PyMOL Python script that loads the backbone (N, CA, C, O; Angstrom):
from pymol import cmd

cmd.read_pdbstr("""\
ATOM      1  N   MET A   1     264.876 193.008 133.980  1.00  0.00           N
ATOM      2  CA  MET A   1     265.764 191.944 134.419  1.00  0.00           C
ATOM      3  C   MET A   1     267.196 192.401 134.180  1.00  0.00           C
ATOM      4  O   MET A   1     267.540 192.834 133.080  1.00  0.00           O
ATOM      5  N   ARG A   2     268.006 192.307 135.183  1.00  0.00           N
ATOM      6  CA  ARG A   2     269.363 192.824 135.131  1.00  0.00           C
ATOM      7  C   ARG A   2     270.210 192.139 134.075  1.00  0.00           C
ATOM      8  O   ARG A   2     270.923 192.815 133.333  1.00  0.00           O
ATOM      9  N   GLY A   3     270.153 190.816 133.985  1.00  0.00           N
ATOM     10  CA  GLY A   3     270.930 190.077 132.996  1.00  0.00           C
ATOM     11  C   GLY A   3     270.560 190.442 131.570  1.00  0.00           C
ATOM     12  O   GLY A   3     271.425 190.513 130.697  1.00  0.00           O
ATOM     13  N   GLU A   4     269.280 190.673 131.333  1.00  0.00           N
ATOM     14  CA  GLU A   4     268.813 191.030 129.992  1.00  0.00           C
ATOM     15  C   GLU A   4     269.391 192.369 129.566  1.00  0.00           C
ATOM     16  O   GLU A   4     269.791 192.522 128.412  1.00  0.00           O
ATOM     17  N   ALA A   5     269.445 193.342 130.466  1.00  0.00           N
ATOM     18  CA  ALA A   5     270.037 194.645 130.125  1.00  0.00           C
ATOM     19  C   ALA A   5     271.501 194.461 129.757  1.00  0.00           C
ATOM     20  O   ALA A   5     271.997 195.113 128.838  1.00  0.00           O
ATOM     21  N   GLY A   6     272.194 193.579 130.467  1.00  0.00           N
ATOM     22  CA  GLY A   6     273.590 193.304 130.160  1.00  0.00           C
ATOM     23  C   GLY A   6     273.754 192.675 128.790  1.00  0.00           C
ATOM     24  O   GLY A   6     274.667 193.031 128.045  1.00  0.00           O
ATOM     25  N   VAL A   7     272.885 191.752 128.458  1.00  0.00           N
ATOM     26  CA  VAL A   7     272.930 191.086 127.155  1.00  0.00           C
ATOM     27  C   VAL A   7     272.705 192.100 126.046  1.00  0.00           C
ATOM     28  O   VAL A   7     273.422 192.104 125.046  1.00  0.00           O
ATOM     29  N   GLN A   8     271.719 192.952 126.220  1.00  0.00           N
ATOM     30  CA  GLN A   8     271.424 193.956 125.190  1.00  0.00           C
ATOM     31  C   GLN A   8     272.566 194.957 125.047  1.00  0.00           C
ATOM     32  O   GLN A   8     272.901 195.363 123.934  1.00  0.00           O
ATOM     33  N   THR A   9     273.157 195.352 126.153  1.00  0.00           N
ATOM     34  CA  THR A   9     274.289 196.285 126.113  1.00  0.00           C
ATOM     35  C   THR A   9     275.477 195.657 125.404  1.00  0.00           C
ATOM     36  O   THR A   9     276.089 196.284 124.539  1.00  0.00           O
ATOM     37  N   ILE A  10     275.802 194.440 125.760  1.00  0.00           N
ATOM     38  CA  ILE A  10     276.935 193.741 125.136  1.00  0.00           C
ATOM     39  C   ILE A  10     276.682 193.561 123.641  1.00  0.00           C
ATOM     40  O   ILE A  10     277.576 193.783 122.824  1.00  0.00           O
ATOM     41  N   ALA A  11     275.473 193.163 123.290  1.00  0.00           N
ATOM     42  CA  ALA A  11     275.144 192.966 121.873  1.00  0.00           C
ATOM     43  C   ALA A  11     275.298 194.271 121.105  1.00  0.00           C
ATOM     44  O   ALA A  11     275.878 194.289 120.019  1.00  0.00           O
ATOM     45  N   ARG A  12     274.786 195.353 121.657  1.00  0.00           N
ATOM     46  CA  ARG A  12     274.877 196.653 120.992  1.00  0.00           C
ATOM     47  C   ARG A  12     276.339 197.092 120.848  1.00  0.00           C
ATOM     48  O   ARG A  12     276.732 197.611 119.803  1.00  0.00           O
ATOM     49  N   GLN A  13     277.141 196.886 121.894  1.00  0.00           N
ATOM     50  CA  GLN A  13     278.557 197.272 121.860  1.00  0.00           C
ATOM     51  C   GLN A  13     279.332 196.536 120.772  1.00  0.00           C
ATOM     52  O   GLN A  13     280.280 197.080 120.208  1.00  0.00           O
ATOM     53  N   HIS A  14     278.939 195.326 120.483  1.00  0.00           N
ATOM     54  CA  HIS A  14     279.664 194.497 119.516  1.00  0.00           C
ATOM     55  C   HIS A  14     278.933 194.343 118.189  1.00  0.00           C
ATOM     56  O   HIS A  14     279.380 193.600 117.315  1.00  0.00           O
ATOM     57  N   GLY A  15     277.819 195.039 118.034  1.00  0.00           N
ATOM     58  CA  GLY A  15     277.067 194.982 116.786  1.00  0.00           C
ATOM     59  C   GLY A  15     276.450 193.619 116.522  1.00  0.00           C
ATOM     60  O   GLY A  15     276.384 193.176 115.375  1.00  0.00           O
ATOM     61  N   LEU A  16     275.996 192.952 117.582  1.00  0.00           N
ATOM     62  CA  LEU A  16     275.414 191.609 117.463  1.00  0.00           C
ATOM     63  C   LEU A  16     273.933 191.647 117.791  1.00  0.00           C
ATOM     64  O   LEU A  16     273.453 192.571 118.448  1.00  0.00           O
ATOM     65  N   ASP A  17     273.224 190.646 117.332  1.00  0.00           N
ATOM     66  CA  ASP A  17     271.822 190.479 117.674  1.00  0.00           C
ATOM     67  C   ASP A  17     271.737 190.032 119.133  1.00  0.00           C
ATOM     68  O   ASP A  17     272.412 189.081 119.528  1.00  0.00           O
ATOM     69  N   HIS A  18     270.916 190.705 119.931  1.00  0.00           N
ATOM     70  CA  HIS A  18     270.852 190.363 121.356  1.00  0.00           C
ATOM     71  C   HIS A  18     270.332 188.941 121.589  1.00  0.00           C
ATOM     72  O   HIS A  18     270.687 188.312 122.585  1.00  0.00           O
ATOM     73  N   ALA A  19     269.496 188.431 120.683  1.00  0.00           N
ATOM     74  CA  ALA A  19     269.000 187.057 120.834  1.00  0.00           C
ATOM     75  C   ALA A  19     270.149 186.048 120.699  1.00  0.00           C
ATOM     76  O   ALA A  19     270.164 185.019 121.375  1.00  0.00           O
ATOM     77  N   MET A  20     271.106 186.356 119.819  1.00  0.00           N
ATOM     78  CA  MET A  20     272.251 185.454 119.657  1.00  0.00           C
ATOM     79  C   MET A  20     273.137 185.481 120.907  1.00  0.00           C
ATOM     80  O   MET A  20     273.602 184.437 121.363  1.00  0.00           O
ATOM     81  N   VAL A  21     273.364 186.658 121.451  1.00  0.00           N
ATOM     82  CA  VAL A  21     274.173 186.765 122.675  1.00  0.00           C
ATOM     83  C   VAL A  21     273.475 186.026 123.814  1.00  0.00           C
ATOM     84  O   VAL A  21     274.119 185.333 124.602  1.00  0.00           O
ATOM     85  N   ARG A  22     272.151 186.179 123.894  1.00  0.00           N
ATOM     86  CA  ARG A  22     271.385 185.466 124.919  1.00  0.00           C
ATOM     87  C   ARG A  22     271.526 183.954 124.727  1.00  0.00           C
ATOM     88  O   ARG A  22     271.656 183.216 125.703  1.00  0.00           O
ATOM     89  N   GLN A  23     271.501 183.494 123.479  1.00  0.00           N
ATOM     90  CA  GLN A  23     271.658 182.066 123.186  1.00  0.00           C
ATOM     91  C   GLN A  23     273.036 181.575 123.618  1.00  0.00           C
ATOM     92  O   GLN A  23     273.162 180.502 124.208  1.00  0.00           O
ATOM     93  N   TRP A  24     274.059 182.360 123.325  1.00  0.00           N
ATOM     94  CA  TRP A  24     275.423 181.979 123.737  1.00  0.00           C
ATOM     95  C   TRP A  24     275.526 181.884 125.253  1.00  0.00           C
ATOM     96  O   TRP A  24     276.148 180.965 125.787  1.00  0.00           O
ATOM     97  N   LEU A  25     274.916 182.835 125.936  1.00  0.00           N
ATOM     98  CA  LEU A  25     274.941 182.827 127.397  1.00  0.00           C
ATOM     99  C   LEU A  25     274.232 181.589 127.932  1.00  0.00           C
ATOM    100  O   LEU A  25     274.710 180.939 128.862  1.00  0.00           O
ATOM    101  N   HIS A  26     273.101 181.275 127.341  1.00  0.00           N
ATOM    102  CA  HIS A  26     272.351 180.090 127.772  1.00  0.00           C
ATOM    103  C   HIS A  26     273.161 178.814 127.520  1.00  0.00           C
ATOM    104  O   HIS A  26     273.207 177.930 128.375  1.00  0.00           O
ATOM    105  N   LEU A  27     273.797 178.718 126.353  1.00  0.00           N
ATOM    106  CA  LEU A  27     274.630 177.547 126.051  1.00  0.00           C
ATOM    107  C   LEU A  27     275.784 177.433 127.037  1.00  0.00           C
ATOM    108  O   LEU A  27     276.108 176.339 127.499  1.00  0.00           O
ATOM    109  N   PHE A  28     276.397 178.553 127.353  1.00  0.00           N
ATOM    110  CA  PHE A  28     277.507 178.535 128.309  1.00  0.00           C
ATOM    111  C   PHE A  28     277.023 178.096 129.690  1.00  0.00           C
ATOM    112  O   PHE A  28     277.687 177.306 130.360  1.00  0.00           O
ATOM    113  N   ASN A  29     275.873 178.607 130.113  1.00  0.00           N
ATOM    114  CA  ASN A  29     275.334 178.236 131.429  1.00  0.00           C
ATOM    115  C   ASN A  29     274.982 176.756 131.504  1.00  0.00           C
ATOM    116  O   ASN A  29     275.131 176.138 132.558  1.00  0.00           O
ATOM    117  N   LEU A  30     274.516 176.181 130.394  1.00  0.00           N
ATOM    118  CA  LEU A  30     274.141 174.769 130.387  1.00  0.00           C
ATOM    119  C   LEU A  30     275.324 173.822 130.191  1.00  0.00           C
ATOM    120  O   LEU A  30     275.367 172.745 130.786  1.00  0.00           O
ATOM    121  N   HIS A  31     276.299 174.232 129.341  1.00  0.00           N
ATOM    122  CA  HIS A  31     277.344 173.299 128.925  1.00  0.00           C
ATOM    123  C   HIS A  31     278.767 173.799 129.168  1.00  0.00           C
ATOM    124  O   HIS A  31     279.727 173.126 128.791  1.00  0.00           O
ATOM    125  N   GLY A  32     278.917 174.960 129.788  1.00  0.00           N
ATOM    126  CA  GLY A  32     280.249 175.510 130.023  1.00  0.00           C
ATOM    127  C   GLY A  32     280.936 175.876 128.708  1.00  0.00           C
ATOM    128  O   GLY A  32     280.273 176.168 127.713  1.00  0.00           O
ATOM    129  N   GLN A  33     282.246 175.858 128.712  1.00  0.00           N
ATOM    130  CA  GLN A  33     283.033 176.223 127.530  1.00  0.00           C
ATOM    131  C   GLN A  33     282.681 175.362 126.314  1.00  0.00           C
ATOM    132  O   GLN A  33     282.721 175.841 125.181  1.00  0.00           O
ATOM    133  N   ALA A  34     282.339 174.100 126.547  1.00  0.00           N
ATOM    134  CA  ALA A  34     281.986 173.204 125.433  1.00  0.00           C
ATOM    135  C   ALA A  34     280.756 173.708 124.676  1.00  0.00           C
ATOM    136  O   ALA A  34     280.603 173.421 123.489  1.00  0.00           O
ATOM    137  N   GLY A  35     279.890 174.446 125.343  1.00  0.00           N
ATOM    138  CA  GLY A  35     278.712 174.978 124.686  1.00  0.00           C
ATOM    139  C   GLY A  35     279.022 176.061 123.668  1.00  0.00           C
ATOM    140  O   GLY A  35     278.176 176.395 122.838  1.00  0.00           O
ATOM    141  N   LEU A  36     280.230 176.611 123.725  1.00  0.00           N
ATOM    142  CA  LEU A  36     280.623 177.678 122.803  1.00  0.00           C
ATOM    143  C   LEU A  36     281.620 177.211 121.751  1.00  0.00           C
ATOM    144  O   LEU A  36     281.969 177.976 120.851  1.00  0.00           O
ATOM    145  N   SER A  37     282.074 175.992 121.847  1.00  0.00           N
ATOM    146  CA  SER A  37     283.047 175.458 120.895  1.00  0.00           C
ATOM    147  C   SER A  37     282.396 175.164 119.564  1.00  0.00           C
ATOM    148  O   SER A  37     281.216 174.818 119.498  1.00  0.00           O
ATOM    149  N   LYS A  38     283.177 175.305 118.494  1.00  0.00           N
ATOM    150  CA  LYS A  38     282.672 174.946 117.172  1.00  0.00           C
ATOM    151  C   LYS A  38     282.393 173.460 117.139  1.00  0.00           C
ATOM    152  O   LYS A  38     283.104 172.663 117.751  1.00  0.00           O
ATOM    153  N   LYS A  39     281.361 173.102 116.425  1.00  0.00           N
ATOM    154  CA  LYS A  39     280.978 171.699 116.424  1.00  0.00           C
ATOM    155  C   LYS A  39     280.321 171.373 115.089  1.00  0.00           C
ATOM    156  O   LYS A  39     279.412 172.072 114.642  1.00  0.00           O
ATOM    157  N   PHE A  40     280.785 170.326 114.475  1.00  0.00           N
ATOM    158  CA  PHE A  40     280.192 169.845 113.231  1.00  0.00           C
ATOM    159  C   PHE A  40     279.927 168.364 113.423  1.00  0.00           C
ATOM    160  O   PHE A  40     280.855 167.572 113.587  1.00  0.00           O
ATOM    161  N   SER A  41     278.671 168.002 113.400  1.00  0.00           N
ATOM    162  CA  SER A  41     278.373 166.585 113.582  1.00  0.00           C
ATOM    163  C   SER A  41     277.048 166.244 112.909  1.00  0.00           C
ATOM    164  O   SER A  41     276.178 167.094 112.717  1.00  0.00           O
ATOM    165  N   HIS A  42     276.936 165.009 112.572  1.00  0.00           N
ATOM    166  CA  HIS A  42     275.692 164.490 112.020  1.00  0.00           C
ATOM    167  C   HIS A  42     274.884 163.944 113.182  1.00  0.00           C
ATOM    168  O   HIS A  42     275.430 163.291 114.072  1.00  0.00           O
ATOM    169  N   CYS A  43     273.621 164.202 113.176  1.00  0.00           N
ATOM    170  CA  CYS A  43     272.742 163.726 114.243  1.00  0.00           C
ATOM    171  C   CYS A  43     271.949 162.534 113.720  1.00  0.00           C
ATOM    172  O   CYS A  43     271.128 162.686 112.815  1.00  0.00           O
ATOM    173  N   PRO A  44     272.187 161.343 114.282  1.00  0.00           N
ATOM    174  CA  PRO A  44     271.453 160.160 113.807  1.00  0.00           C
ATOM    175  C   PRO A  44     269.956 160.259 114.107  1.00  0.00           C
ATOM    176  O   PRO A  44     269.534 161.032 114.966  1.00  0.00           O
ATOM    177  N   ALA A  45     269.179 159.479 113.400  1.00  0.00           N
ATOM    178  CA  ALA A  45     267.718 159.495 113.523  1.00  0.00           C
ATOM    179  C   ALA A  45     267.266 159.246 114.956  1.00  0.00           C
ATOM    180  O   ALA A  45     266.313 159.875 115.417  1.00  0.00           O
ATOM    181  N   GLU A  46     267.928 158.345 115.666  1.00  0.00           N
ATOM    182  CA  GLU A  46     267.545 158.041 117.051  1.00  0.00           C
ATOM    183  C   GLU A  46     267.658 159.289 117.920  1.00  0.00           C
ATOM    184  O   GLU A  46     266.786 159.565 118.743  1.00  0.00           O
ATOM    185  N   ARG A  47     268.737 160.037 117.729  1.00  0.00           N
ATOM    186  CA  ARG A  47     268.973 161.253 118.513  1.00  0.00           C
ATOM    187  C   ARG A  47     267.956 162.331 118.136  1.00  0.00           C
ATOM    188  O   ARG A  47     267.453 163.037 119.010  1.00  0.00           O
ATOM    189  N   ARG A  48     267.652 162.463 116.852  1.00  0.00           N
ATOM    190  CA  ARG A  48     266.663 163.458 116.420  1.00  0.00           C
ATOM    191  C   ARG A  48     265.316 163.178 117.067  1.00  0.00           C
ATOM    192  O   ARG A  48     264.642 164.094 117.540  1.00  0.00           O
ATOM    193  N   LEU A  49     264.931 161.923 117.085  1.00  0.00           N
ATOM    194  CA  LEU A  49     263.660 161.538 117.693  1.00  0.00           C
ATOM    195  C   LEU A  49     263.676 161.828 119.195  1.00  0.00           C
ATOM    196  O   LEU A  49     262.686 162.312 119.745  1.00  0.00           O
ATOM    197  N   GLN A  50     264.776 161.541 119.844  1.00  0.00           N
ATOM    198  CA  GLN A  50     264.911 161.816 121.279  1.00  0.00           C
ATOM    199  C   GLN A  50     264.750 163.322 121.549  1.00  0.00           C
ATOM    200  O   GLN A  50     264.070 163.718 122.496  1.00  0.00           O
ATOM    201  N   VAL A  51     265.371 164.142 120.720  1.00  0.00           N
ATOM    202  CA  VAL A  51     265.282 165.596 120.863  1.00  0.00           C
ATOM    203  C   VAL A  51     263.829 166.045 120.693  1.00  0.00           C
ATOM    204  O   VAL A  51     263.315 166.813 121.507  1.00  0.00           O
ATOM    205  N   LEU A  52     263.169 165.567 119.636  1.00  0.00           N
ATOM    206  CA  LEU A  52     261.781 165.952 119.384  1.00  0.00           C
ATOM    207  C   LEU A  52     260.852 165.511 120.518  1.00  0.00           C
ATOM    208  O   LEU A  52     259.994 166.279 120.952  1.00  0.00           O
ATOM    209  N   GLU A  53     261.020 164.290 120.991  1.00  0.00           N
ATOM    210  CA  GLU A  53     260.161 163.793 122.060  1.00  0.00           C
ATOM    211  C   GLU A  53     260.349 164.598 123.345  1.00  0.00           C
ATOM    212  O   GLU A  53     259.386 164.870 124.061  1.00  0.00           O
ATOM    213  N   HIS A  54     261.595 164.977 123.631  1.00  0.00           N
ATOM    214  CA  HIS A  54     261.868 165.798 124.810  1.00  0.00           C
ATOM    215  C   HIS A  54     261.210 167.173 124.660  1.00  0.00           C
ATOM    216  O   HIS A  54     260.620 167.690 125.608  1.00  0.00           O
ATOM    217  N   MET A  55     261.316 167.752 123.479  1.00  0.00           N
ATOM    218  CA  MET A  55     260.728 169.058 123.211  1.00  0.00           C
ATOM    219  C   MET A  55     259.212 169.007 123.408  1.00  0.00           C
ATOM    220  O   MET A  55     258.636 169.869 124.072  1.00  0.00           O
ATOM    221  N   TRP A  56     258.578 168.000 122.831  1.00  0.00           N
ATOM    222  CA  TRP A  56     257.126 167.870 122.935  1.00  0.00           C
ATOM    223  C   TRP A  56     256.689 167.617 124.378  1.00  0.00           C
ATOM    224  O   TRP A  56     255.744 168.242 124.859  1.00  0.00           O
ATOM    225  N   ALA A  57     257.368 166.708 125.063  1.00  0.00           N
ATOM    226  CA  ALA A  57     256.996 166.345 126.434  1.00  0.00           C
ATOM    227  C   ALA A  57     257.132 167.520 127.394  1.00  0.00           C
ATOM    228  O   ALA A  57     256.358 167.647 128.343  1.00  0.00           O
ATOM    229  N   ASN A  58     258.112 168.374 127.146  1.00  0.00           N
ATOM    230  CA  ASN A  58     258.383 169.491 128.049  1.00  0.00           C
ATOM    231  C   ASN A  58     257.883 170.830 127.518  1.00  0.00           C
ATOM    232  O   ASN A  58     258.113 171.875 128.126  1.00  0.00           O
ATOM    233  N   GLN A  59     257.197 170.786 126.374  1.00  0.00           N
ATOM    234  CA  GLN A  59     256.639 171.991 125.751  1.00  0.00           C
ATOM    235  C   GLN A  59     257.683 173.104 125.619  1.00  0.00           C
ATOM    236  O   GLN A  59     257.457 174.243 126.027  1.00  0.00           O
ATOM    237  N   LEU A  60     258.828 172.743 125.040  1.00  0.00           N
ATOM    238  CA  LEU A  60     259.920 173.694 124.853  1.00  0.00           C
ATOM    239  C   LEU A  60     259.872 174.305 123.461  1.00  0.00           C
ATOM    240  O   LEU A  60     259.328 173.715 122.528  1.00  0.00           O
ATOM    241  N   SER A  61     260.440 175.475 123.337  1.00  0.00           N
ATOM    242  CA  SER A  61     260.587 176.096 122.020  1.00  0.00           C
ATOM    243  C   SER A  61     261.765 175.431 121.306  1.00  0.00           C
ATOM    244  O   SER A  61     262.513 174.654 121.900  1.00  0.00           O
ATOM    245  N   TYR A  62     261.910 175.748 120.037  1.00  0.00           N
ATOM    246  CA  TYR A  62     263.047 175.211 119.292  1.00  0.00           C
ATOM    247  C   TYR A  62     264.357 175.713 119.899  1.00  0.00           C
ATOM    248  O   TYR A  62     265.312 174.950 120.047  1.00  0.00           O
ATOM    249  N   ARG A  63     264.394 176.980 120.243  1.00  0.00           N
ATOM    250  CA  ARG A  63     265.607 177.573 120.815  1.00  0.00           C
ATOM    251  C   ARG A  63     265.947 176.940 122.164  1.00  0.00           C
ATOM    252  O   ARG A  63     267.110 176.640 122.433  1.00  0.00           O
ATOM    253  N   GLN A  64     264.943 176.738 123.008  1.00  0.00           N
ATOM    254  CA  GLN A  64     265.175 176.106 124.308  1.00  0.00           C
ATOM    255  C   GLN A  64     265.664 174.673 124.130  1.00  0.00           C
ATOM    256  O   GLN A  64     266.589 174.236 124.815  1.00  0.00           O
ATOM    257  N   THR A  65     265.050 173.958 123.222  1.00  0.00           N
ATOM    258  CA  THR A  65     265.444 172.569 122.959  1.00  0.00           C
ATOM    259  C   THR A  65     266.869 172.502 122.447  1.00  0.00           C
ATOM    260  O   THR A  65     267.646 171.649 122.875  1.00  0.00           O
ATOM    261  N   ALA A  66     267.216 173.394 121.537  1.00  0.00           N
ATOM    262  CA  ALA A  66     268.580 173.425 121.004  1.00  0.00           C
ATOM    263  C   ALA A  66     269.584 173.672 122.124  1.00  0.00           C
ATOM    264  O   ALA A  66     270.654 173.063 122.145  1.00  0.00           O
ATOM    265  N   ALA A  67     269.248 174.554 123.049  1.00  0.00           N
ATOM    266  CA  ALA A  67     270.160 174.845 124.155  1.00  0.00           C
ATOM    267  C   ALA A  67     270.325 173.628 125.059  1.00  0.00           C
ATOM    268  O   ALA A  67     271.442 173.308 125.466  1.00  0.00           O
ATOM    269  N   VAL A  68     269.236 172.954 125.374  1.00  0.00           N
ATOM    270  CA  VAL A  68     269.295 171.778 126.252  1.00  0.00           C
ATOM    271  C   VAL A  68     270.187 170.695 125.650  1.00  0.00           C
ATOM    272  O   VAL A  68     270.961 170.055 126.362  1.00  0.00           O
ATOM    273  N   PHE A  69     270.075 170.492 124.339  1.00  0.00           N
ATOM    274  CA  PHE A  69     270.816 169.421 123.683  1.00  0.00           C
ATOM    275  C   PHE A  69     272.118 169.902 123.029  1.00  0.00           C
ATOM    276  O   PHE A  69     272.777 169.139 122.322  1.00  0.00           O
ATOM    277  N   ASN A  70     272.486 171.165 123.266  1.00  0.00           N
ATOM    278  CA  ASN A  70     273.719 171.732 122.720  1.00  0.00           C
ATOM    279  C   ASN A  70     273.757 171.620 121.192  1.00  0.00           C
ATOM    280  O   ASN A  70     274.761 171.226 120.600  1.00  0.00           O
ATOM    281  N   ILE A  71     272.632 171.979 120.581  1.00  0.00           N
ATOM    282  CA  ILE A  71     272.507 171.986 119.123  1.00  0.00           C
ATOM    283  C   ILE A  71     272.736 173.420 118.670  1.00  0.00           C
ATOM    284  O   ILE A  71     272.028 174.327 119.109  1.00  0.00           O
ATOM    285  N   ARG A  72     273.712 173.636 117.801  1.00  0.00           N
ATOM    286  CA  ARG A  72     274.102 174.993 117.437  1.00  0.00           C
ATOM    287  C   ARG A  72     273.082 175.736 116.597  1.00  0.00           C
ATOM    288  O   ARG A  72     273.002 176.963 116.662  1.00  0.00           O
ATOM    289  N   SER A  73     272.315 175.021 115.822  1.00  0.00           N
ATOM    290  CA  SER A  73     271.367 175.680 114.933  1.00  0.00           C
ATOM    291  C   SER A  73     269.942 175.256 115.285  1.00  0.00           C
ATOM    292  O   SER A  73     269.490 174.188 114.873  1.00  0.00           O
ATOM    293  N   PRO A  74     269.235 176.092 116.045  1.00  0.00           N
ATOM    294  CA  PRO A  74     267.855 175.741 116.394  1.00  0.00           C
ATOM    295  C   PRO A  74     266.969 175.538 115.170  1.00  0.00           C
ATOM    296  O   PRO A  74     265.937 174.872 115.257  1.00  0.00           O
ATOM    297  N   SER A  75     267.358 176.099 114.040  1.00  0.00           N
ATOM    298  CA  SER A  75     266.526 175.985 112.832  1.00  0.00           C
ATOM    299  C   SER A  75     266.490 174.569 112.270  1.00  0.00           C
ATOM    300  O   SER A  75     265.632 174.268 111.441  1.00  0.00           O
ATOM    301  N   CYS A  76     267.396 173.689 112.697  1.00  0.00           N
ATOM    302  CA  CYS A  76     267.343 172.316 112.201  1.00  0.00           C
ATOM    303  C   CYS A  76     266.210 171.536 112.870  1.00  0.00           C
ATOM    304  O   CYS A  76     265.719 170.558 112.306  1.00  0.00           O
ATOM    305  N   ILE A  77     265.796 171.953 114.052  1.00  0.00           N
ATOM    306  CA  ILE A  77     264.774 171.208 114.793  1.00  0.00           C
ATOM    307  C   ILE A  77     263.412 171.255 114.096  1.00  0.00           C
ATOM    308  O   ILE A  77     262.762 170.216 113.987  1.00  0.00           O
ATOM    309  N   PRO A  78     262.951 172.425 113.617  1.00  0.00           N
ATOM    310  CA  PRO A  78     261.678 172.376 112.883  1.00  0.00           C
ATOM    311  C   PRO A  78     261.767 171.541 111.608  1.00  0.00           C
ATOM    312  O   PRO A  78     260.774 170.949 111.184  1.00  0.00           O
ATOM    313  N   ALA A  79     262.942 171.492 111.000  1.00  0.00           N
ATOM    314  CA  ALA A  79     263.120 170.643 109.814  1.00  0.00           C
ATOM    315  C   ALA A  79     262.980 169.175 110.204  1.00  0.00           C
ATOM    316  O   ALA A  79     262.365 168.393 109.480  1.00  0.00           O
ATOM    317  N   TRP A  80     263.553 168.800 111.352  1.00  0.00           N
ATOM    318  CA  TRP A  80     263.418 167.425 111.844  1.00  0.00           C
ATOM    319  C   TRP A  80     261.952 167.129 112.143  1.00  0.00           C
ATOM    320  O   TRP A  80     261.458 166.038 111.861  1.00  0.00           O
ATOM    321  N   GLU A  81     261.259 168.122 112.721  1.00  0.00           N
ATOM    322  CA  GLU A  81     259.853 167.931 113.076  1.00  0.00           C
ATOM    323  C   GLU A  81     258.997 167.739 111.817  1.00  0.00           C
ATOM    324  O   GLU A  81     258.124 166.872 111.786  1.00  0.00           O
ATOM    325  N   ARG A  82     259.245 168.537 110.796  1.00  0.00           N
ATOM    326  CA  ARG A  82     258.512 168.368 109.523  1.00  0.00           C
ATOM    327  C   ARG A  82     258.796 166.986 108.934  1.00  0.00           C
ATOM    328  O   ARG A  82     257.895 166.311 108.436  1.00  0.00           O
ATOM    329  N   CYS A  83     260.050 166.584 108.999  1.00  0.00           N
ATOM    330  CA  CYS A  83     260.444 165.270 108.486  1.00  0.00           C
ATOM    331  C   CYS A  83     259.718 164.164 109.265  1.00  0.00           C
ATOM    332  O   CYS A  83     259.227 163.202 108.673  1.00  0.00           O
ATOM    333  N   TYR A  84     259.655 164.306 110.576  1.00  0.00           N
ATOM    334  CA  TYR A  84     258.972 163.313 111.405  1.00  0.00           C
ATOM    335  C   TYR A  84     257.500 163.208 111.017  1.00  0.00           C
ATOM    336  O   TYR A  84     256.980 162.109 110.826  1.00  0.00           O
ATOM    337  N   HIS A  85     256.832 164.354 110.902  1.00  0.00           N
ATOM    338  CA  HIS A  85     255.396 164.341 110.595  1.00  0.00           C
ATOM    339  C   HIS A  85     255.101 163.859 109.176  1.00  0.00           C
ATOM    340  O   HIS A  85     253.979 163.446 108.883  1.00  0.00           O
ATOM    341  N   SER A  86     256.090 163.909 108.303  1.00  0.00           N
ATOM    342  CA  SER A  86     255.877 163.393 106.951  1.00  0.00           C
ATOM    343  C   SER A  86     256.327 161.934 106.834  1.00  0.00           C
ATOM    344  O   SER A  86     256.319 161.361 105.745  1.00  0.00           O
ATOM    345  N   GLY A  87     256.721 161.337 107.972  1.00  0.00           N
ATOM    346  CA  GLY A  87     257.117 159.929 107.975  1.00  0.00           C
ATOM    347  C   GLY A  87     258.575 159.694 107.671  1.00  0.00           C
ATOM    348  O   GLY A  87     258.989 158.558 107.438  1.00  0.00           O
ATOM    349  N   GLY A  88     259.374 160.772 107.670  1.00  0.00           N
ATOM    350  CA  GLY A  88     260.773 160.656 107.284  1.00  0.00           C
ATOM    351  C   GLY A  88     261.730 160.202 108.368  1.00  0.00           C
ATOM    352  O   GLY A  88     262.779 159.642 108.050  1.00  0.00           O
ATOM    353  N   ILE A  89     261.409 160.422 109.642  1.00  0.00           N
ATOM    354  CA  ILE A  89     262.273 159.954 110.735  1.00  0.00           C
ATOM    355  C   ILE A  89     261.693 158.638 111.223  1.00  0.00           C
ATOM    356  O   ILE A  89     260.651 158.599 111.877  1.00  0.00           O
ATOM    357  N   VAL A  90     262.380 157.583 110.896  1.00  0.00           N
ATOM    358  CA  VAL A  90     261.936 156.251 111.301  1.00  0.00           C
ATOM    359  C   VAL A  90     263.108 155.577 112.012  1.00  0.00           C
ATOM    360  O   VAL A  90     264.201 155.459 111.458  1.00  0.00           O
ATOM    361  N   VAL A  91     262.865 155.143 113.229  1.00  0.00           N
ATOM    362  CA  VAL A  91     263.880 154.434 114.009  1.00  0.00           C
ATOM    363  C   VAL A  91     263.453 152.999 114.115  1.00  0.00           C
ATOM    364  O   VAL A  91     262.358 152.699 114.590  1.00  0.00           O
ATOM    365  N   VAL A  92     264.325 152.101 113.668  1.00  0.00           N
ATOM    366  CA  VAL A  92     264.004 150.670 113.668  1.00  0.00           C
ATOM    367  C   VAL A  92     264.550 150.022 114.901  1.00  0.00           C
ATOM    368  O   VAL A  92     264.386 148.817 115.089  1.00  0.00           O
TER     369      VAL A  92
END
""", "prot")
cmd.dss("prot")
cmd.show_as("cartoon", "prot")
cmd.util.cbc("prot")
cmd.orient("prot")
């Protein structure tokens, strides 16, 4: 795939992990410049549940789900999922 070779080349040139460069490209394609901006926010329980339900319904990976919802750290999604399955995410 032509784009993948470009991602790997760019990552190697800049000493970056190619998966991270691919993630940045995906975020940019989905959200434009806003997808690359720094962002610090708290995600309320309702939003976490919405993200998880979308992921499950569409059989997406954590990384794909994070890109769709413009979540900077895909690693927070499995934490939300563990919390949900242990009864920790409750929306009233």
